[in-house]
C-alpha positions in Angstrom: -258.4 -283.8 75.2 -254.8 -284.4 72.9 -255.3 -285.5 69.4 -253.2 -288.1 70.0 -252.3 -290.3 73.1 -248.5 -291.8 74.0 -248.6 -295.4 73.0 -248.7 -298.1 76.0 -246.3 -300.6 76.0 -248.4 -303.9 75.6 -246.8 -307.5 76.2 -249.0 -310.3 75.0 -249.2 -312.6 78.1 -248.8 -316.1 77.9 -252.1 -317.7 78.2 -250.8 -321.3 79.5 -249.4 -319.6 82.7 -251.4 -316.5 83.3 -254.9 -316.2 84.7 -257.9 -314.4 83.1 -257.3 -311.6 85.6 -253.4 -310.9 85.1 -254.7 -311.2 81.3 -256.9 -308.2 81.6 -254.7 -306.3 84.0 -251.8 -306.8 81.3 -254.0 -305.9 78.1 -256.3 -303.2 79.1 -256.5 -299.6 80.1 -259.0 -298.0 82.9 -260.9 -295.0 81.0 -263.1 -292.4 82.3 -265.9 -290.4 80.6 -266.7 -287.0 82.1 -269.8 -285.0 80.7 -270.3 -281.2 81.4 -274.1 -280.6 81.1 -276.0 -277.5 80.9 -279.2 -278.0 83.5 -282.2 -277.2 80.7 -284.7 -276.7 83.9 -284.5 -274.6 87.1 -286.4 -275.0 90.5 -288.1 -271.7 90.7 -287.8 -270.2 94.3 -290.7 -269.6 96.5 -290.4 -266.0 95.8 -290.3 -266.6 91.7 -293.7 -268.8 92.2 -295.5 -266.2 94.0 -294.9 -263.7 91.9 -295.8 -265.7 88.8 -298.9 -266.7 90.4 -300.0 -263.1 91.2 -298.9 -262.2 87.9 -300.5 -264.9 85.7 -298.9 -264.1 82.5 -298.0 -267.7 81.5 -301.0 -269.5 79.8 -299.2 -273.1 80.7 -299.7 -274.7 84.2 -297.9 -273.4 86.9 -294.7 -275.8 87.5 -292.0 -276.0 90.4 -289.3 -275.4 87.7 -288.7 -273.3 85.0 -287.6 -274.2 81.4 -284.2 -272.5 80.7 -283.6 -274.6 77.2 -286.7 -276.2 75.4 -285.9 -279.9 75.6 -288.2 -280.7 73.3 -286.7 -278.8 70.4 -285.0 -280.8 67.9 -281.6 -279.1 68.7 -281.9 -280.1 72.2 -282.8 -283.6 70.9 -279.9 -283.8 68.9 -277.8 -282.7 71.5 -279.1 -285.7 74.5 -278.7 -288.5 71.3 -275.0 -287.4 70.7 -274.3 -288.1 74.4 -275.9 -291.4 74.5 -274.3 -292.3 71.3 -271.2 -291.3 73.1 -271.8 -293.5 76.2 -273.0 -296.4 74.2 -269.7 -296.7 72.1 -267.7 -296.0 75.0 -269.7 -298.9 76.8 -269.9 -301.2 74.1 -266.1 -301.3 73.4 -264.9 -301.1 77.0 -265.5 -303.9 79.8 -266.8 -303.1 83.2 -264.4 -302.4 86.0 -265.6 -302.7 89.9 -265.0 -299.0 90.4 -267.4 -296.3 89.6 -267.7 -294.5 86.2 -264.6 -296.6 85.2 -264.2 -299.2 82.4 -261.2 -301.2 80.7 -260.4 -300.5 77.3 -257.8 -302.9 75.2 -254.5 -301.3 75.1 -254.5 -302.2 71.1 -257.4 -300.3 70.5 -256.8 -296.8 72.8 -255.4 -295.0 69.6 -258.7 -296.0 67.7 -260.6 -294.8 70.6 -259.2 -291.7 71.0 -259.8 -290.7 67.2 -263.4 -291.8 67.8 -263.8 -289.5 70.5 -262.4 -286.5 68.8 -264.8 -287.2 66.0 -267.5 -287.3 68.6 -266.1 -284.1 69.9 -266.4 -282.4 66.7 -269.9 -283.3 66.5 -270.8 -282.1 69.9 -269.3 -278.7 69.1 -271.9 -278.6 66.2 -274.7 -279.8 67.8 -273.9 -276.8 70.7 -273.8 -274.3 68.2 -277.1 -275.6 66.5 -278.8 -275.4 69.6 -277.5 -272.0 70.6 -278.8 -270.4 67.6 -282.2 -271.8 69.0 -281.8 -270.7 72.5 -280.6 -266.9 71.5 -284.2 -266.4 70.2 -285.9 -268.5 72.8 -284.3 -266.0 75.7 -285.3 -263.3 74.3 -288.8 -264.4 74.1 -288.9 -265.2 77.5 -287.8 -261.9 78.4 -290.4 -260.4 76.6 -292.9 -263.0 77.8 -292.4 -262.6 81.6 -291.2 -259.6 81.8 -289.7 -257.8 85.1 -289.7 -261.7 86.2 -286.8 -262.5 83.8 -283.6 -263.2 85.7 -280.4 -263.1 83.6 -278.6 -264.9 85.9 -280.5 -267.9 85.1 -279.9 -267.6 80.8 -276.4 -267.9 80.1 -275.3 -265.5 77.4 -274.2 -268.3 75.1 -274.1 -272.5 75.4 -271.0 -272.3 73.0 -268.7 -272.1 76.0 -268.1 -274.4 78.8 -271.9 -275.7 79.2 -272.0 -278.8 77.4 -268.9 -280.7 77.2 -267.2 -284.2 77.6 -263.6 -285.4 78.1 -262.0 -288.6 78.4 -259.3 -289.5 80.2 -257.3 -292.8 81.2 -256.8 -293.3 85.1 -254.3 -295.2 86.7 -255.6 -298.0 88.7 -252.2 -299.4 89.9 -250.2 -298.8 93.1 -247.9 -295.7 92.9 -244.2 -297.6 91.9 -242.6 -294.9 94.6 -244.7 -296.9 97.4 -242.6 -300.2 97.0 -239.6 -298.1 98.1 -241.4 -296.0 100.8 -243.7 -298.8 102.6 -243.0 -302.3 100.8 -246.0 -303.9 102.9 -248.3 -301.1 101.8 -247.8 -301.4 98.2 -248.2 -305.4 98.7 -251.3 -304.9 100.4 -252.3 -302.4 97.4 -250.9 -305.3 94.8 -253.4 -307.3 96.6 -256.1 -305.0 96.3 -256.2 -304.3 92.6 -255.6 -308.3 91.9 -258.7 -308.4 93.5 -259.9 -305.9 91.7 -259.1 -307.4 88.3 -260.7 -310.8 89.5 -263.9 -309.0 90.1 -263.9 -307.3 86.5 -263.4 -310.7 84.8 -266.5 -312.1 86.7 -268.3 -308.9 85.8 -267.2 -309.1 82.3 -268.4 -312.7 81.9 -271.6 -311.6 83.2 -272.4 -309.0 81.1 -271.4 -311.2 78.3 -273.4 -314.0 79.5 -276.7 -311.9 79.8 -276.3 -309.9 76.4 -275.9 -312.9 74.6 -279.1 -314.6 76.5 -281.0 -311.4 75.3 -280.1 -311.3 71.9 -280.3 -315.0 71.1 -283.4 -315.2 73.0 -285.1 -312.4 71.0 -284.0 -313.9 67.6 -285.7 -317.1 68.9 -289.0 -315.6 69.9 -289.0 -313.8 66.4 -288.0 -316.9 64.4 -290.7 -319.3 66.5 -293.4 -317.1 67.7 -296.8 -316.4 65.7 -298.9 -312.8 66.0 -302.5 -313.5 67.5 -303.5 -314.3 63.8 -301.1 -317.4 63.7 -298.9 -315.8 61.4 -295.3 -316.1 61.9 -293.8 -313.0 63.4 -292.3 -310.4 61.6 -288.3 -310.7 61.5 -286.0 -307.5 61.0 -282.5 -308.2 59.6 -280.9 -306.1 62.8 -281.9 -308.9 65.1 -279.2 -311.1 62.8 -276.5 -308.3 62.6 -276.6 -307.3 66.2 -276.0 -311.1 66.9 -272.7 -311.2 64.6 -271.9 -307.7 65.9 -272.0 -309.2 69.4 -269.6 -312.0 68.6 -267.1 -310.0 66.7 -267.0 -307.7 69.8 -266.9 -310.8 72.3 -263.6 -312.0 70.0 -262.2 -308.5 70.5 -262.7 -308.3 74.1 -262.8 -311.7 75.4 -260.0 -312.9 77.7 -260.7 -316.3 77.7 -262.0 -316.7 80.9 -265.0 -319.1 80.2 -264.5 -321.7 77.7 -268.0 -322.8 77.9 -269.3 -319.3 76.8 -266.3 -319.2 74.2 -268.1 -322.2 72.7 -272.0 -321.1 72.8 -270.6 -317.9 71.2 -268.5 -319.6 68.0 -272.2 -321.7 67.7 -274.0 -318.7 67.3 -271.4 -317.4 65.1 -271.7 -320.6 63.0 -275.4 -320.6 63.1 -276.4 -317.3 61.5 -272.5 -316.2 59.7 -273.8 -317.6 56.3 -277.5 -316.7 56.7 -279.2 -313.8 55.3 -282.0 -312.0 56.6 -284.1 -312.6 53.5 -283.2 -316.1 53.3 -284.7 -316.1 57.0 -287.8 -314.4 56.4 -288.3 -316.6 52.7 -287.1 -320.0 53.5 -289.0 -321.7 56.0 -286.6 -324.8 56.2 -283.6 -322.2 56.6 -285.4 -320.5 59.6 -286.3 -323.6 61.2 -282.4 -324.9 61.0 -281.7 -321.7 62.7 -284.0 -321.7 65.4 -283.2 -325.0 66.5 -279.5 -324.3 66.9 -280.2 -321.0 68.6 -282.5 -322.6 70.6 -280.0 -325.4 72.2 -277.7 -322.6 72.9 -280.3 -320.6 74.6 -281.2 -323.6 76.9 -277.6 -323.6 77.4 -277.3 -320.1 78.5 -280.2 -320.7 80.6 -278.6 -323.6 83.0 -275.5 -321.0 82.9 -277.3 -318.1 84.2 -279.2 -320.2 86.8 
């Protein structure tokens, strides 16, 4: 990918005259991640299985696949953890769209998103080099262990080039402009299809926010009010508060104001935890009960909205 992207024209929609779907369409861009990921295991052919059973050189139980890379090694685990982090960042700062593999990013955030993806790309290159350094020794050991059964075609010379990569792109989800002049009725049909997709995207976003808020509020209420088997209050971790605060901030950044009731509940959650420290919730029973009561009311409202 390039180090920078061209600015996209953004217009501030008039919230008094536009629908949530229209606002979402006017202020977001479609995005997609694509990963190239080397398969760490390969299925054995019948001939390879028969040869392995005949030689019996490997003391480990025979499996239907052979490991090309040790997936338990720290270097490989670091690589897969980074892939999860990349995907998580993309999903956290985007909204769902009813097209496989596509999510919507606020246009005003595209520059920051591109910078972060380039940062991830640099980290991935370092992680791949670390794995490749280990892989070279693993490959030599495999050749010595299985002798004539070793197939060079199964083991690339290096993992550095083209085997662990990712790319990000911004596909168009709009009808092509030329269609308006070439076939106006078809263009209008495509416009209607895109409008329907953005209406669905609003519903998907609202449901995703609702489910996540219910999960995070429910978890915190359970920690604040629940007890262990010995009757003692459950252990409370400050991360539960920080994650709830983070959700409120992300909701404000991504919200298209499609549900005033949900907006108010998010604000109430923010007010309930904004000035409360994790330490105060651990040490002060009165603070703990007050926050639990406020969040319990939010939890009840969320359950009604989800039913």
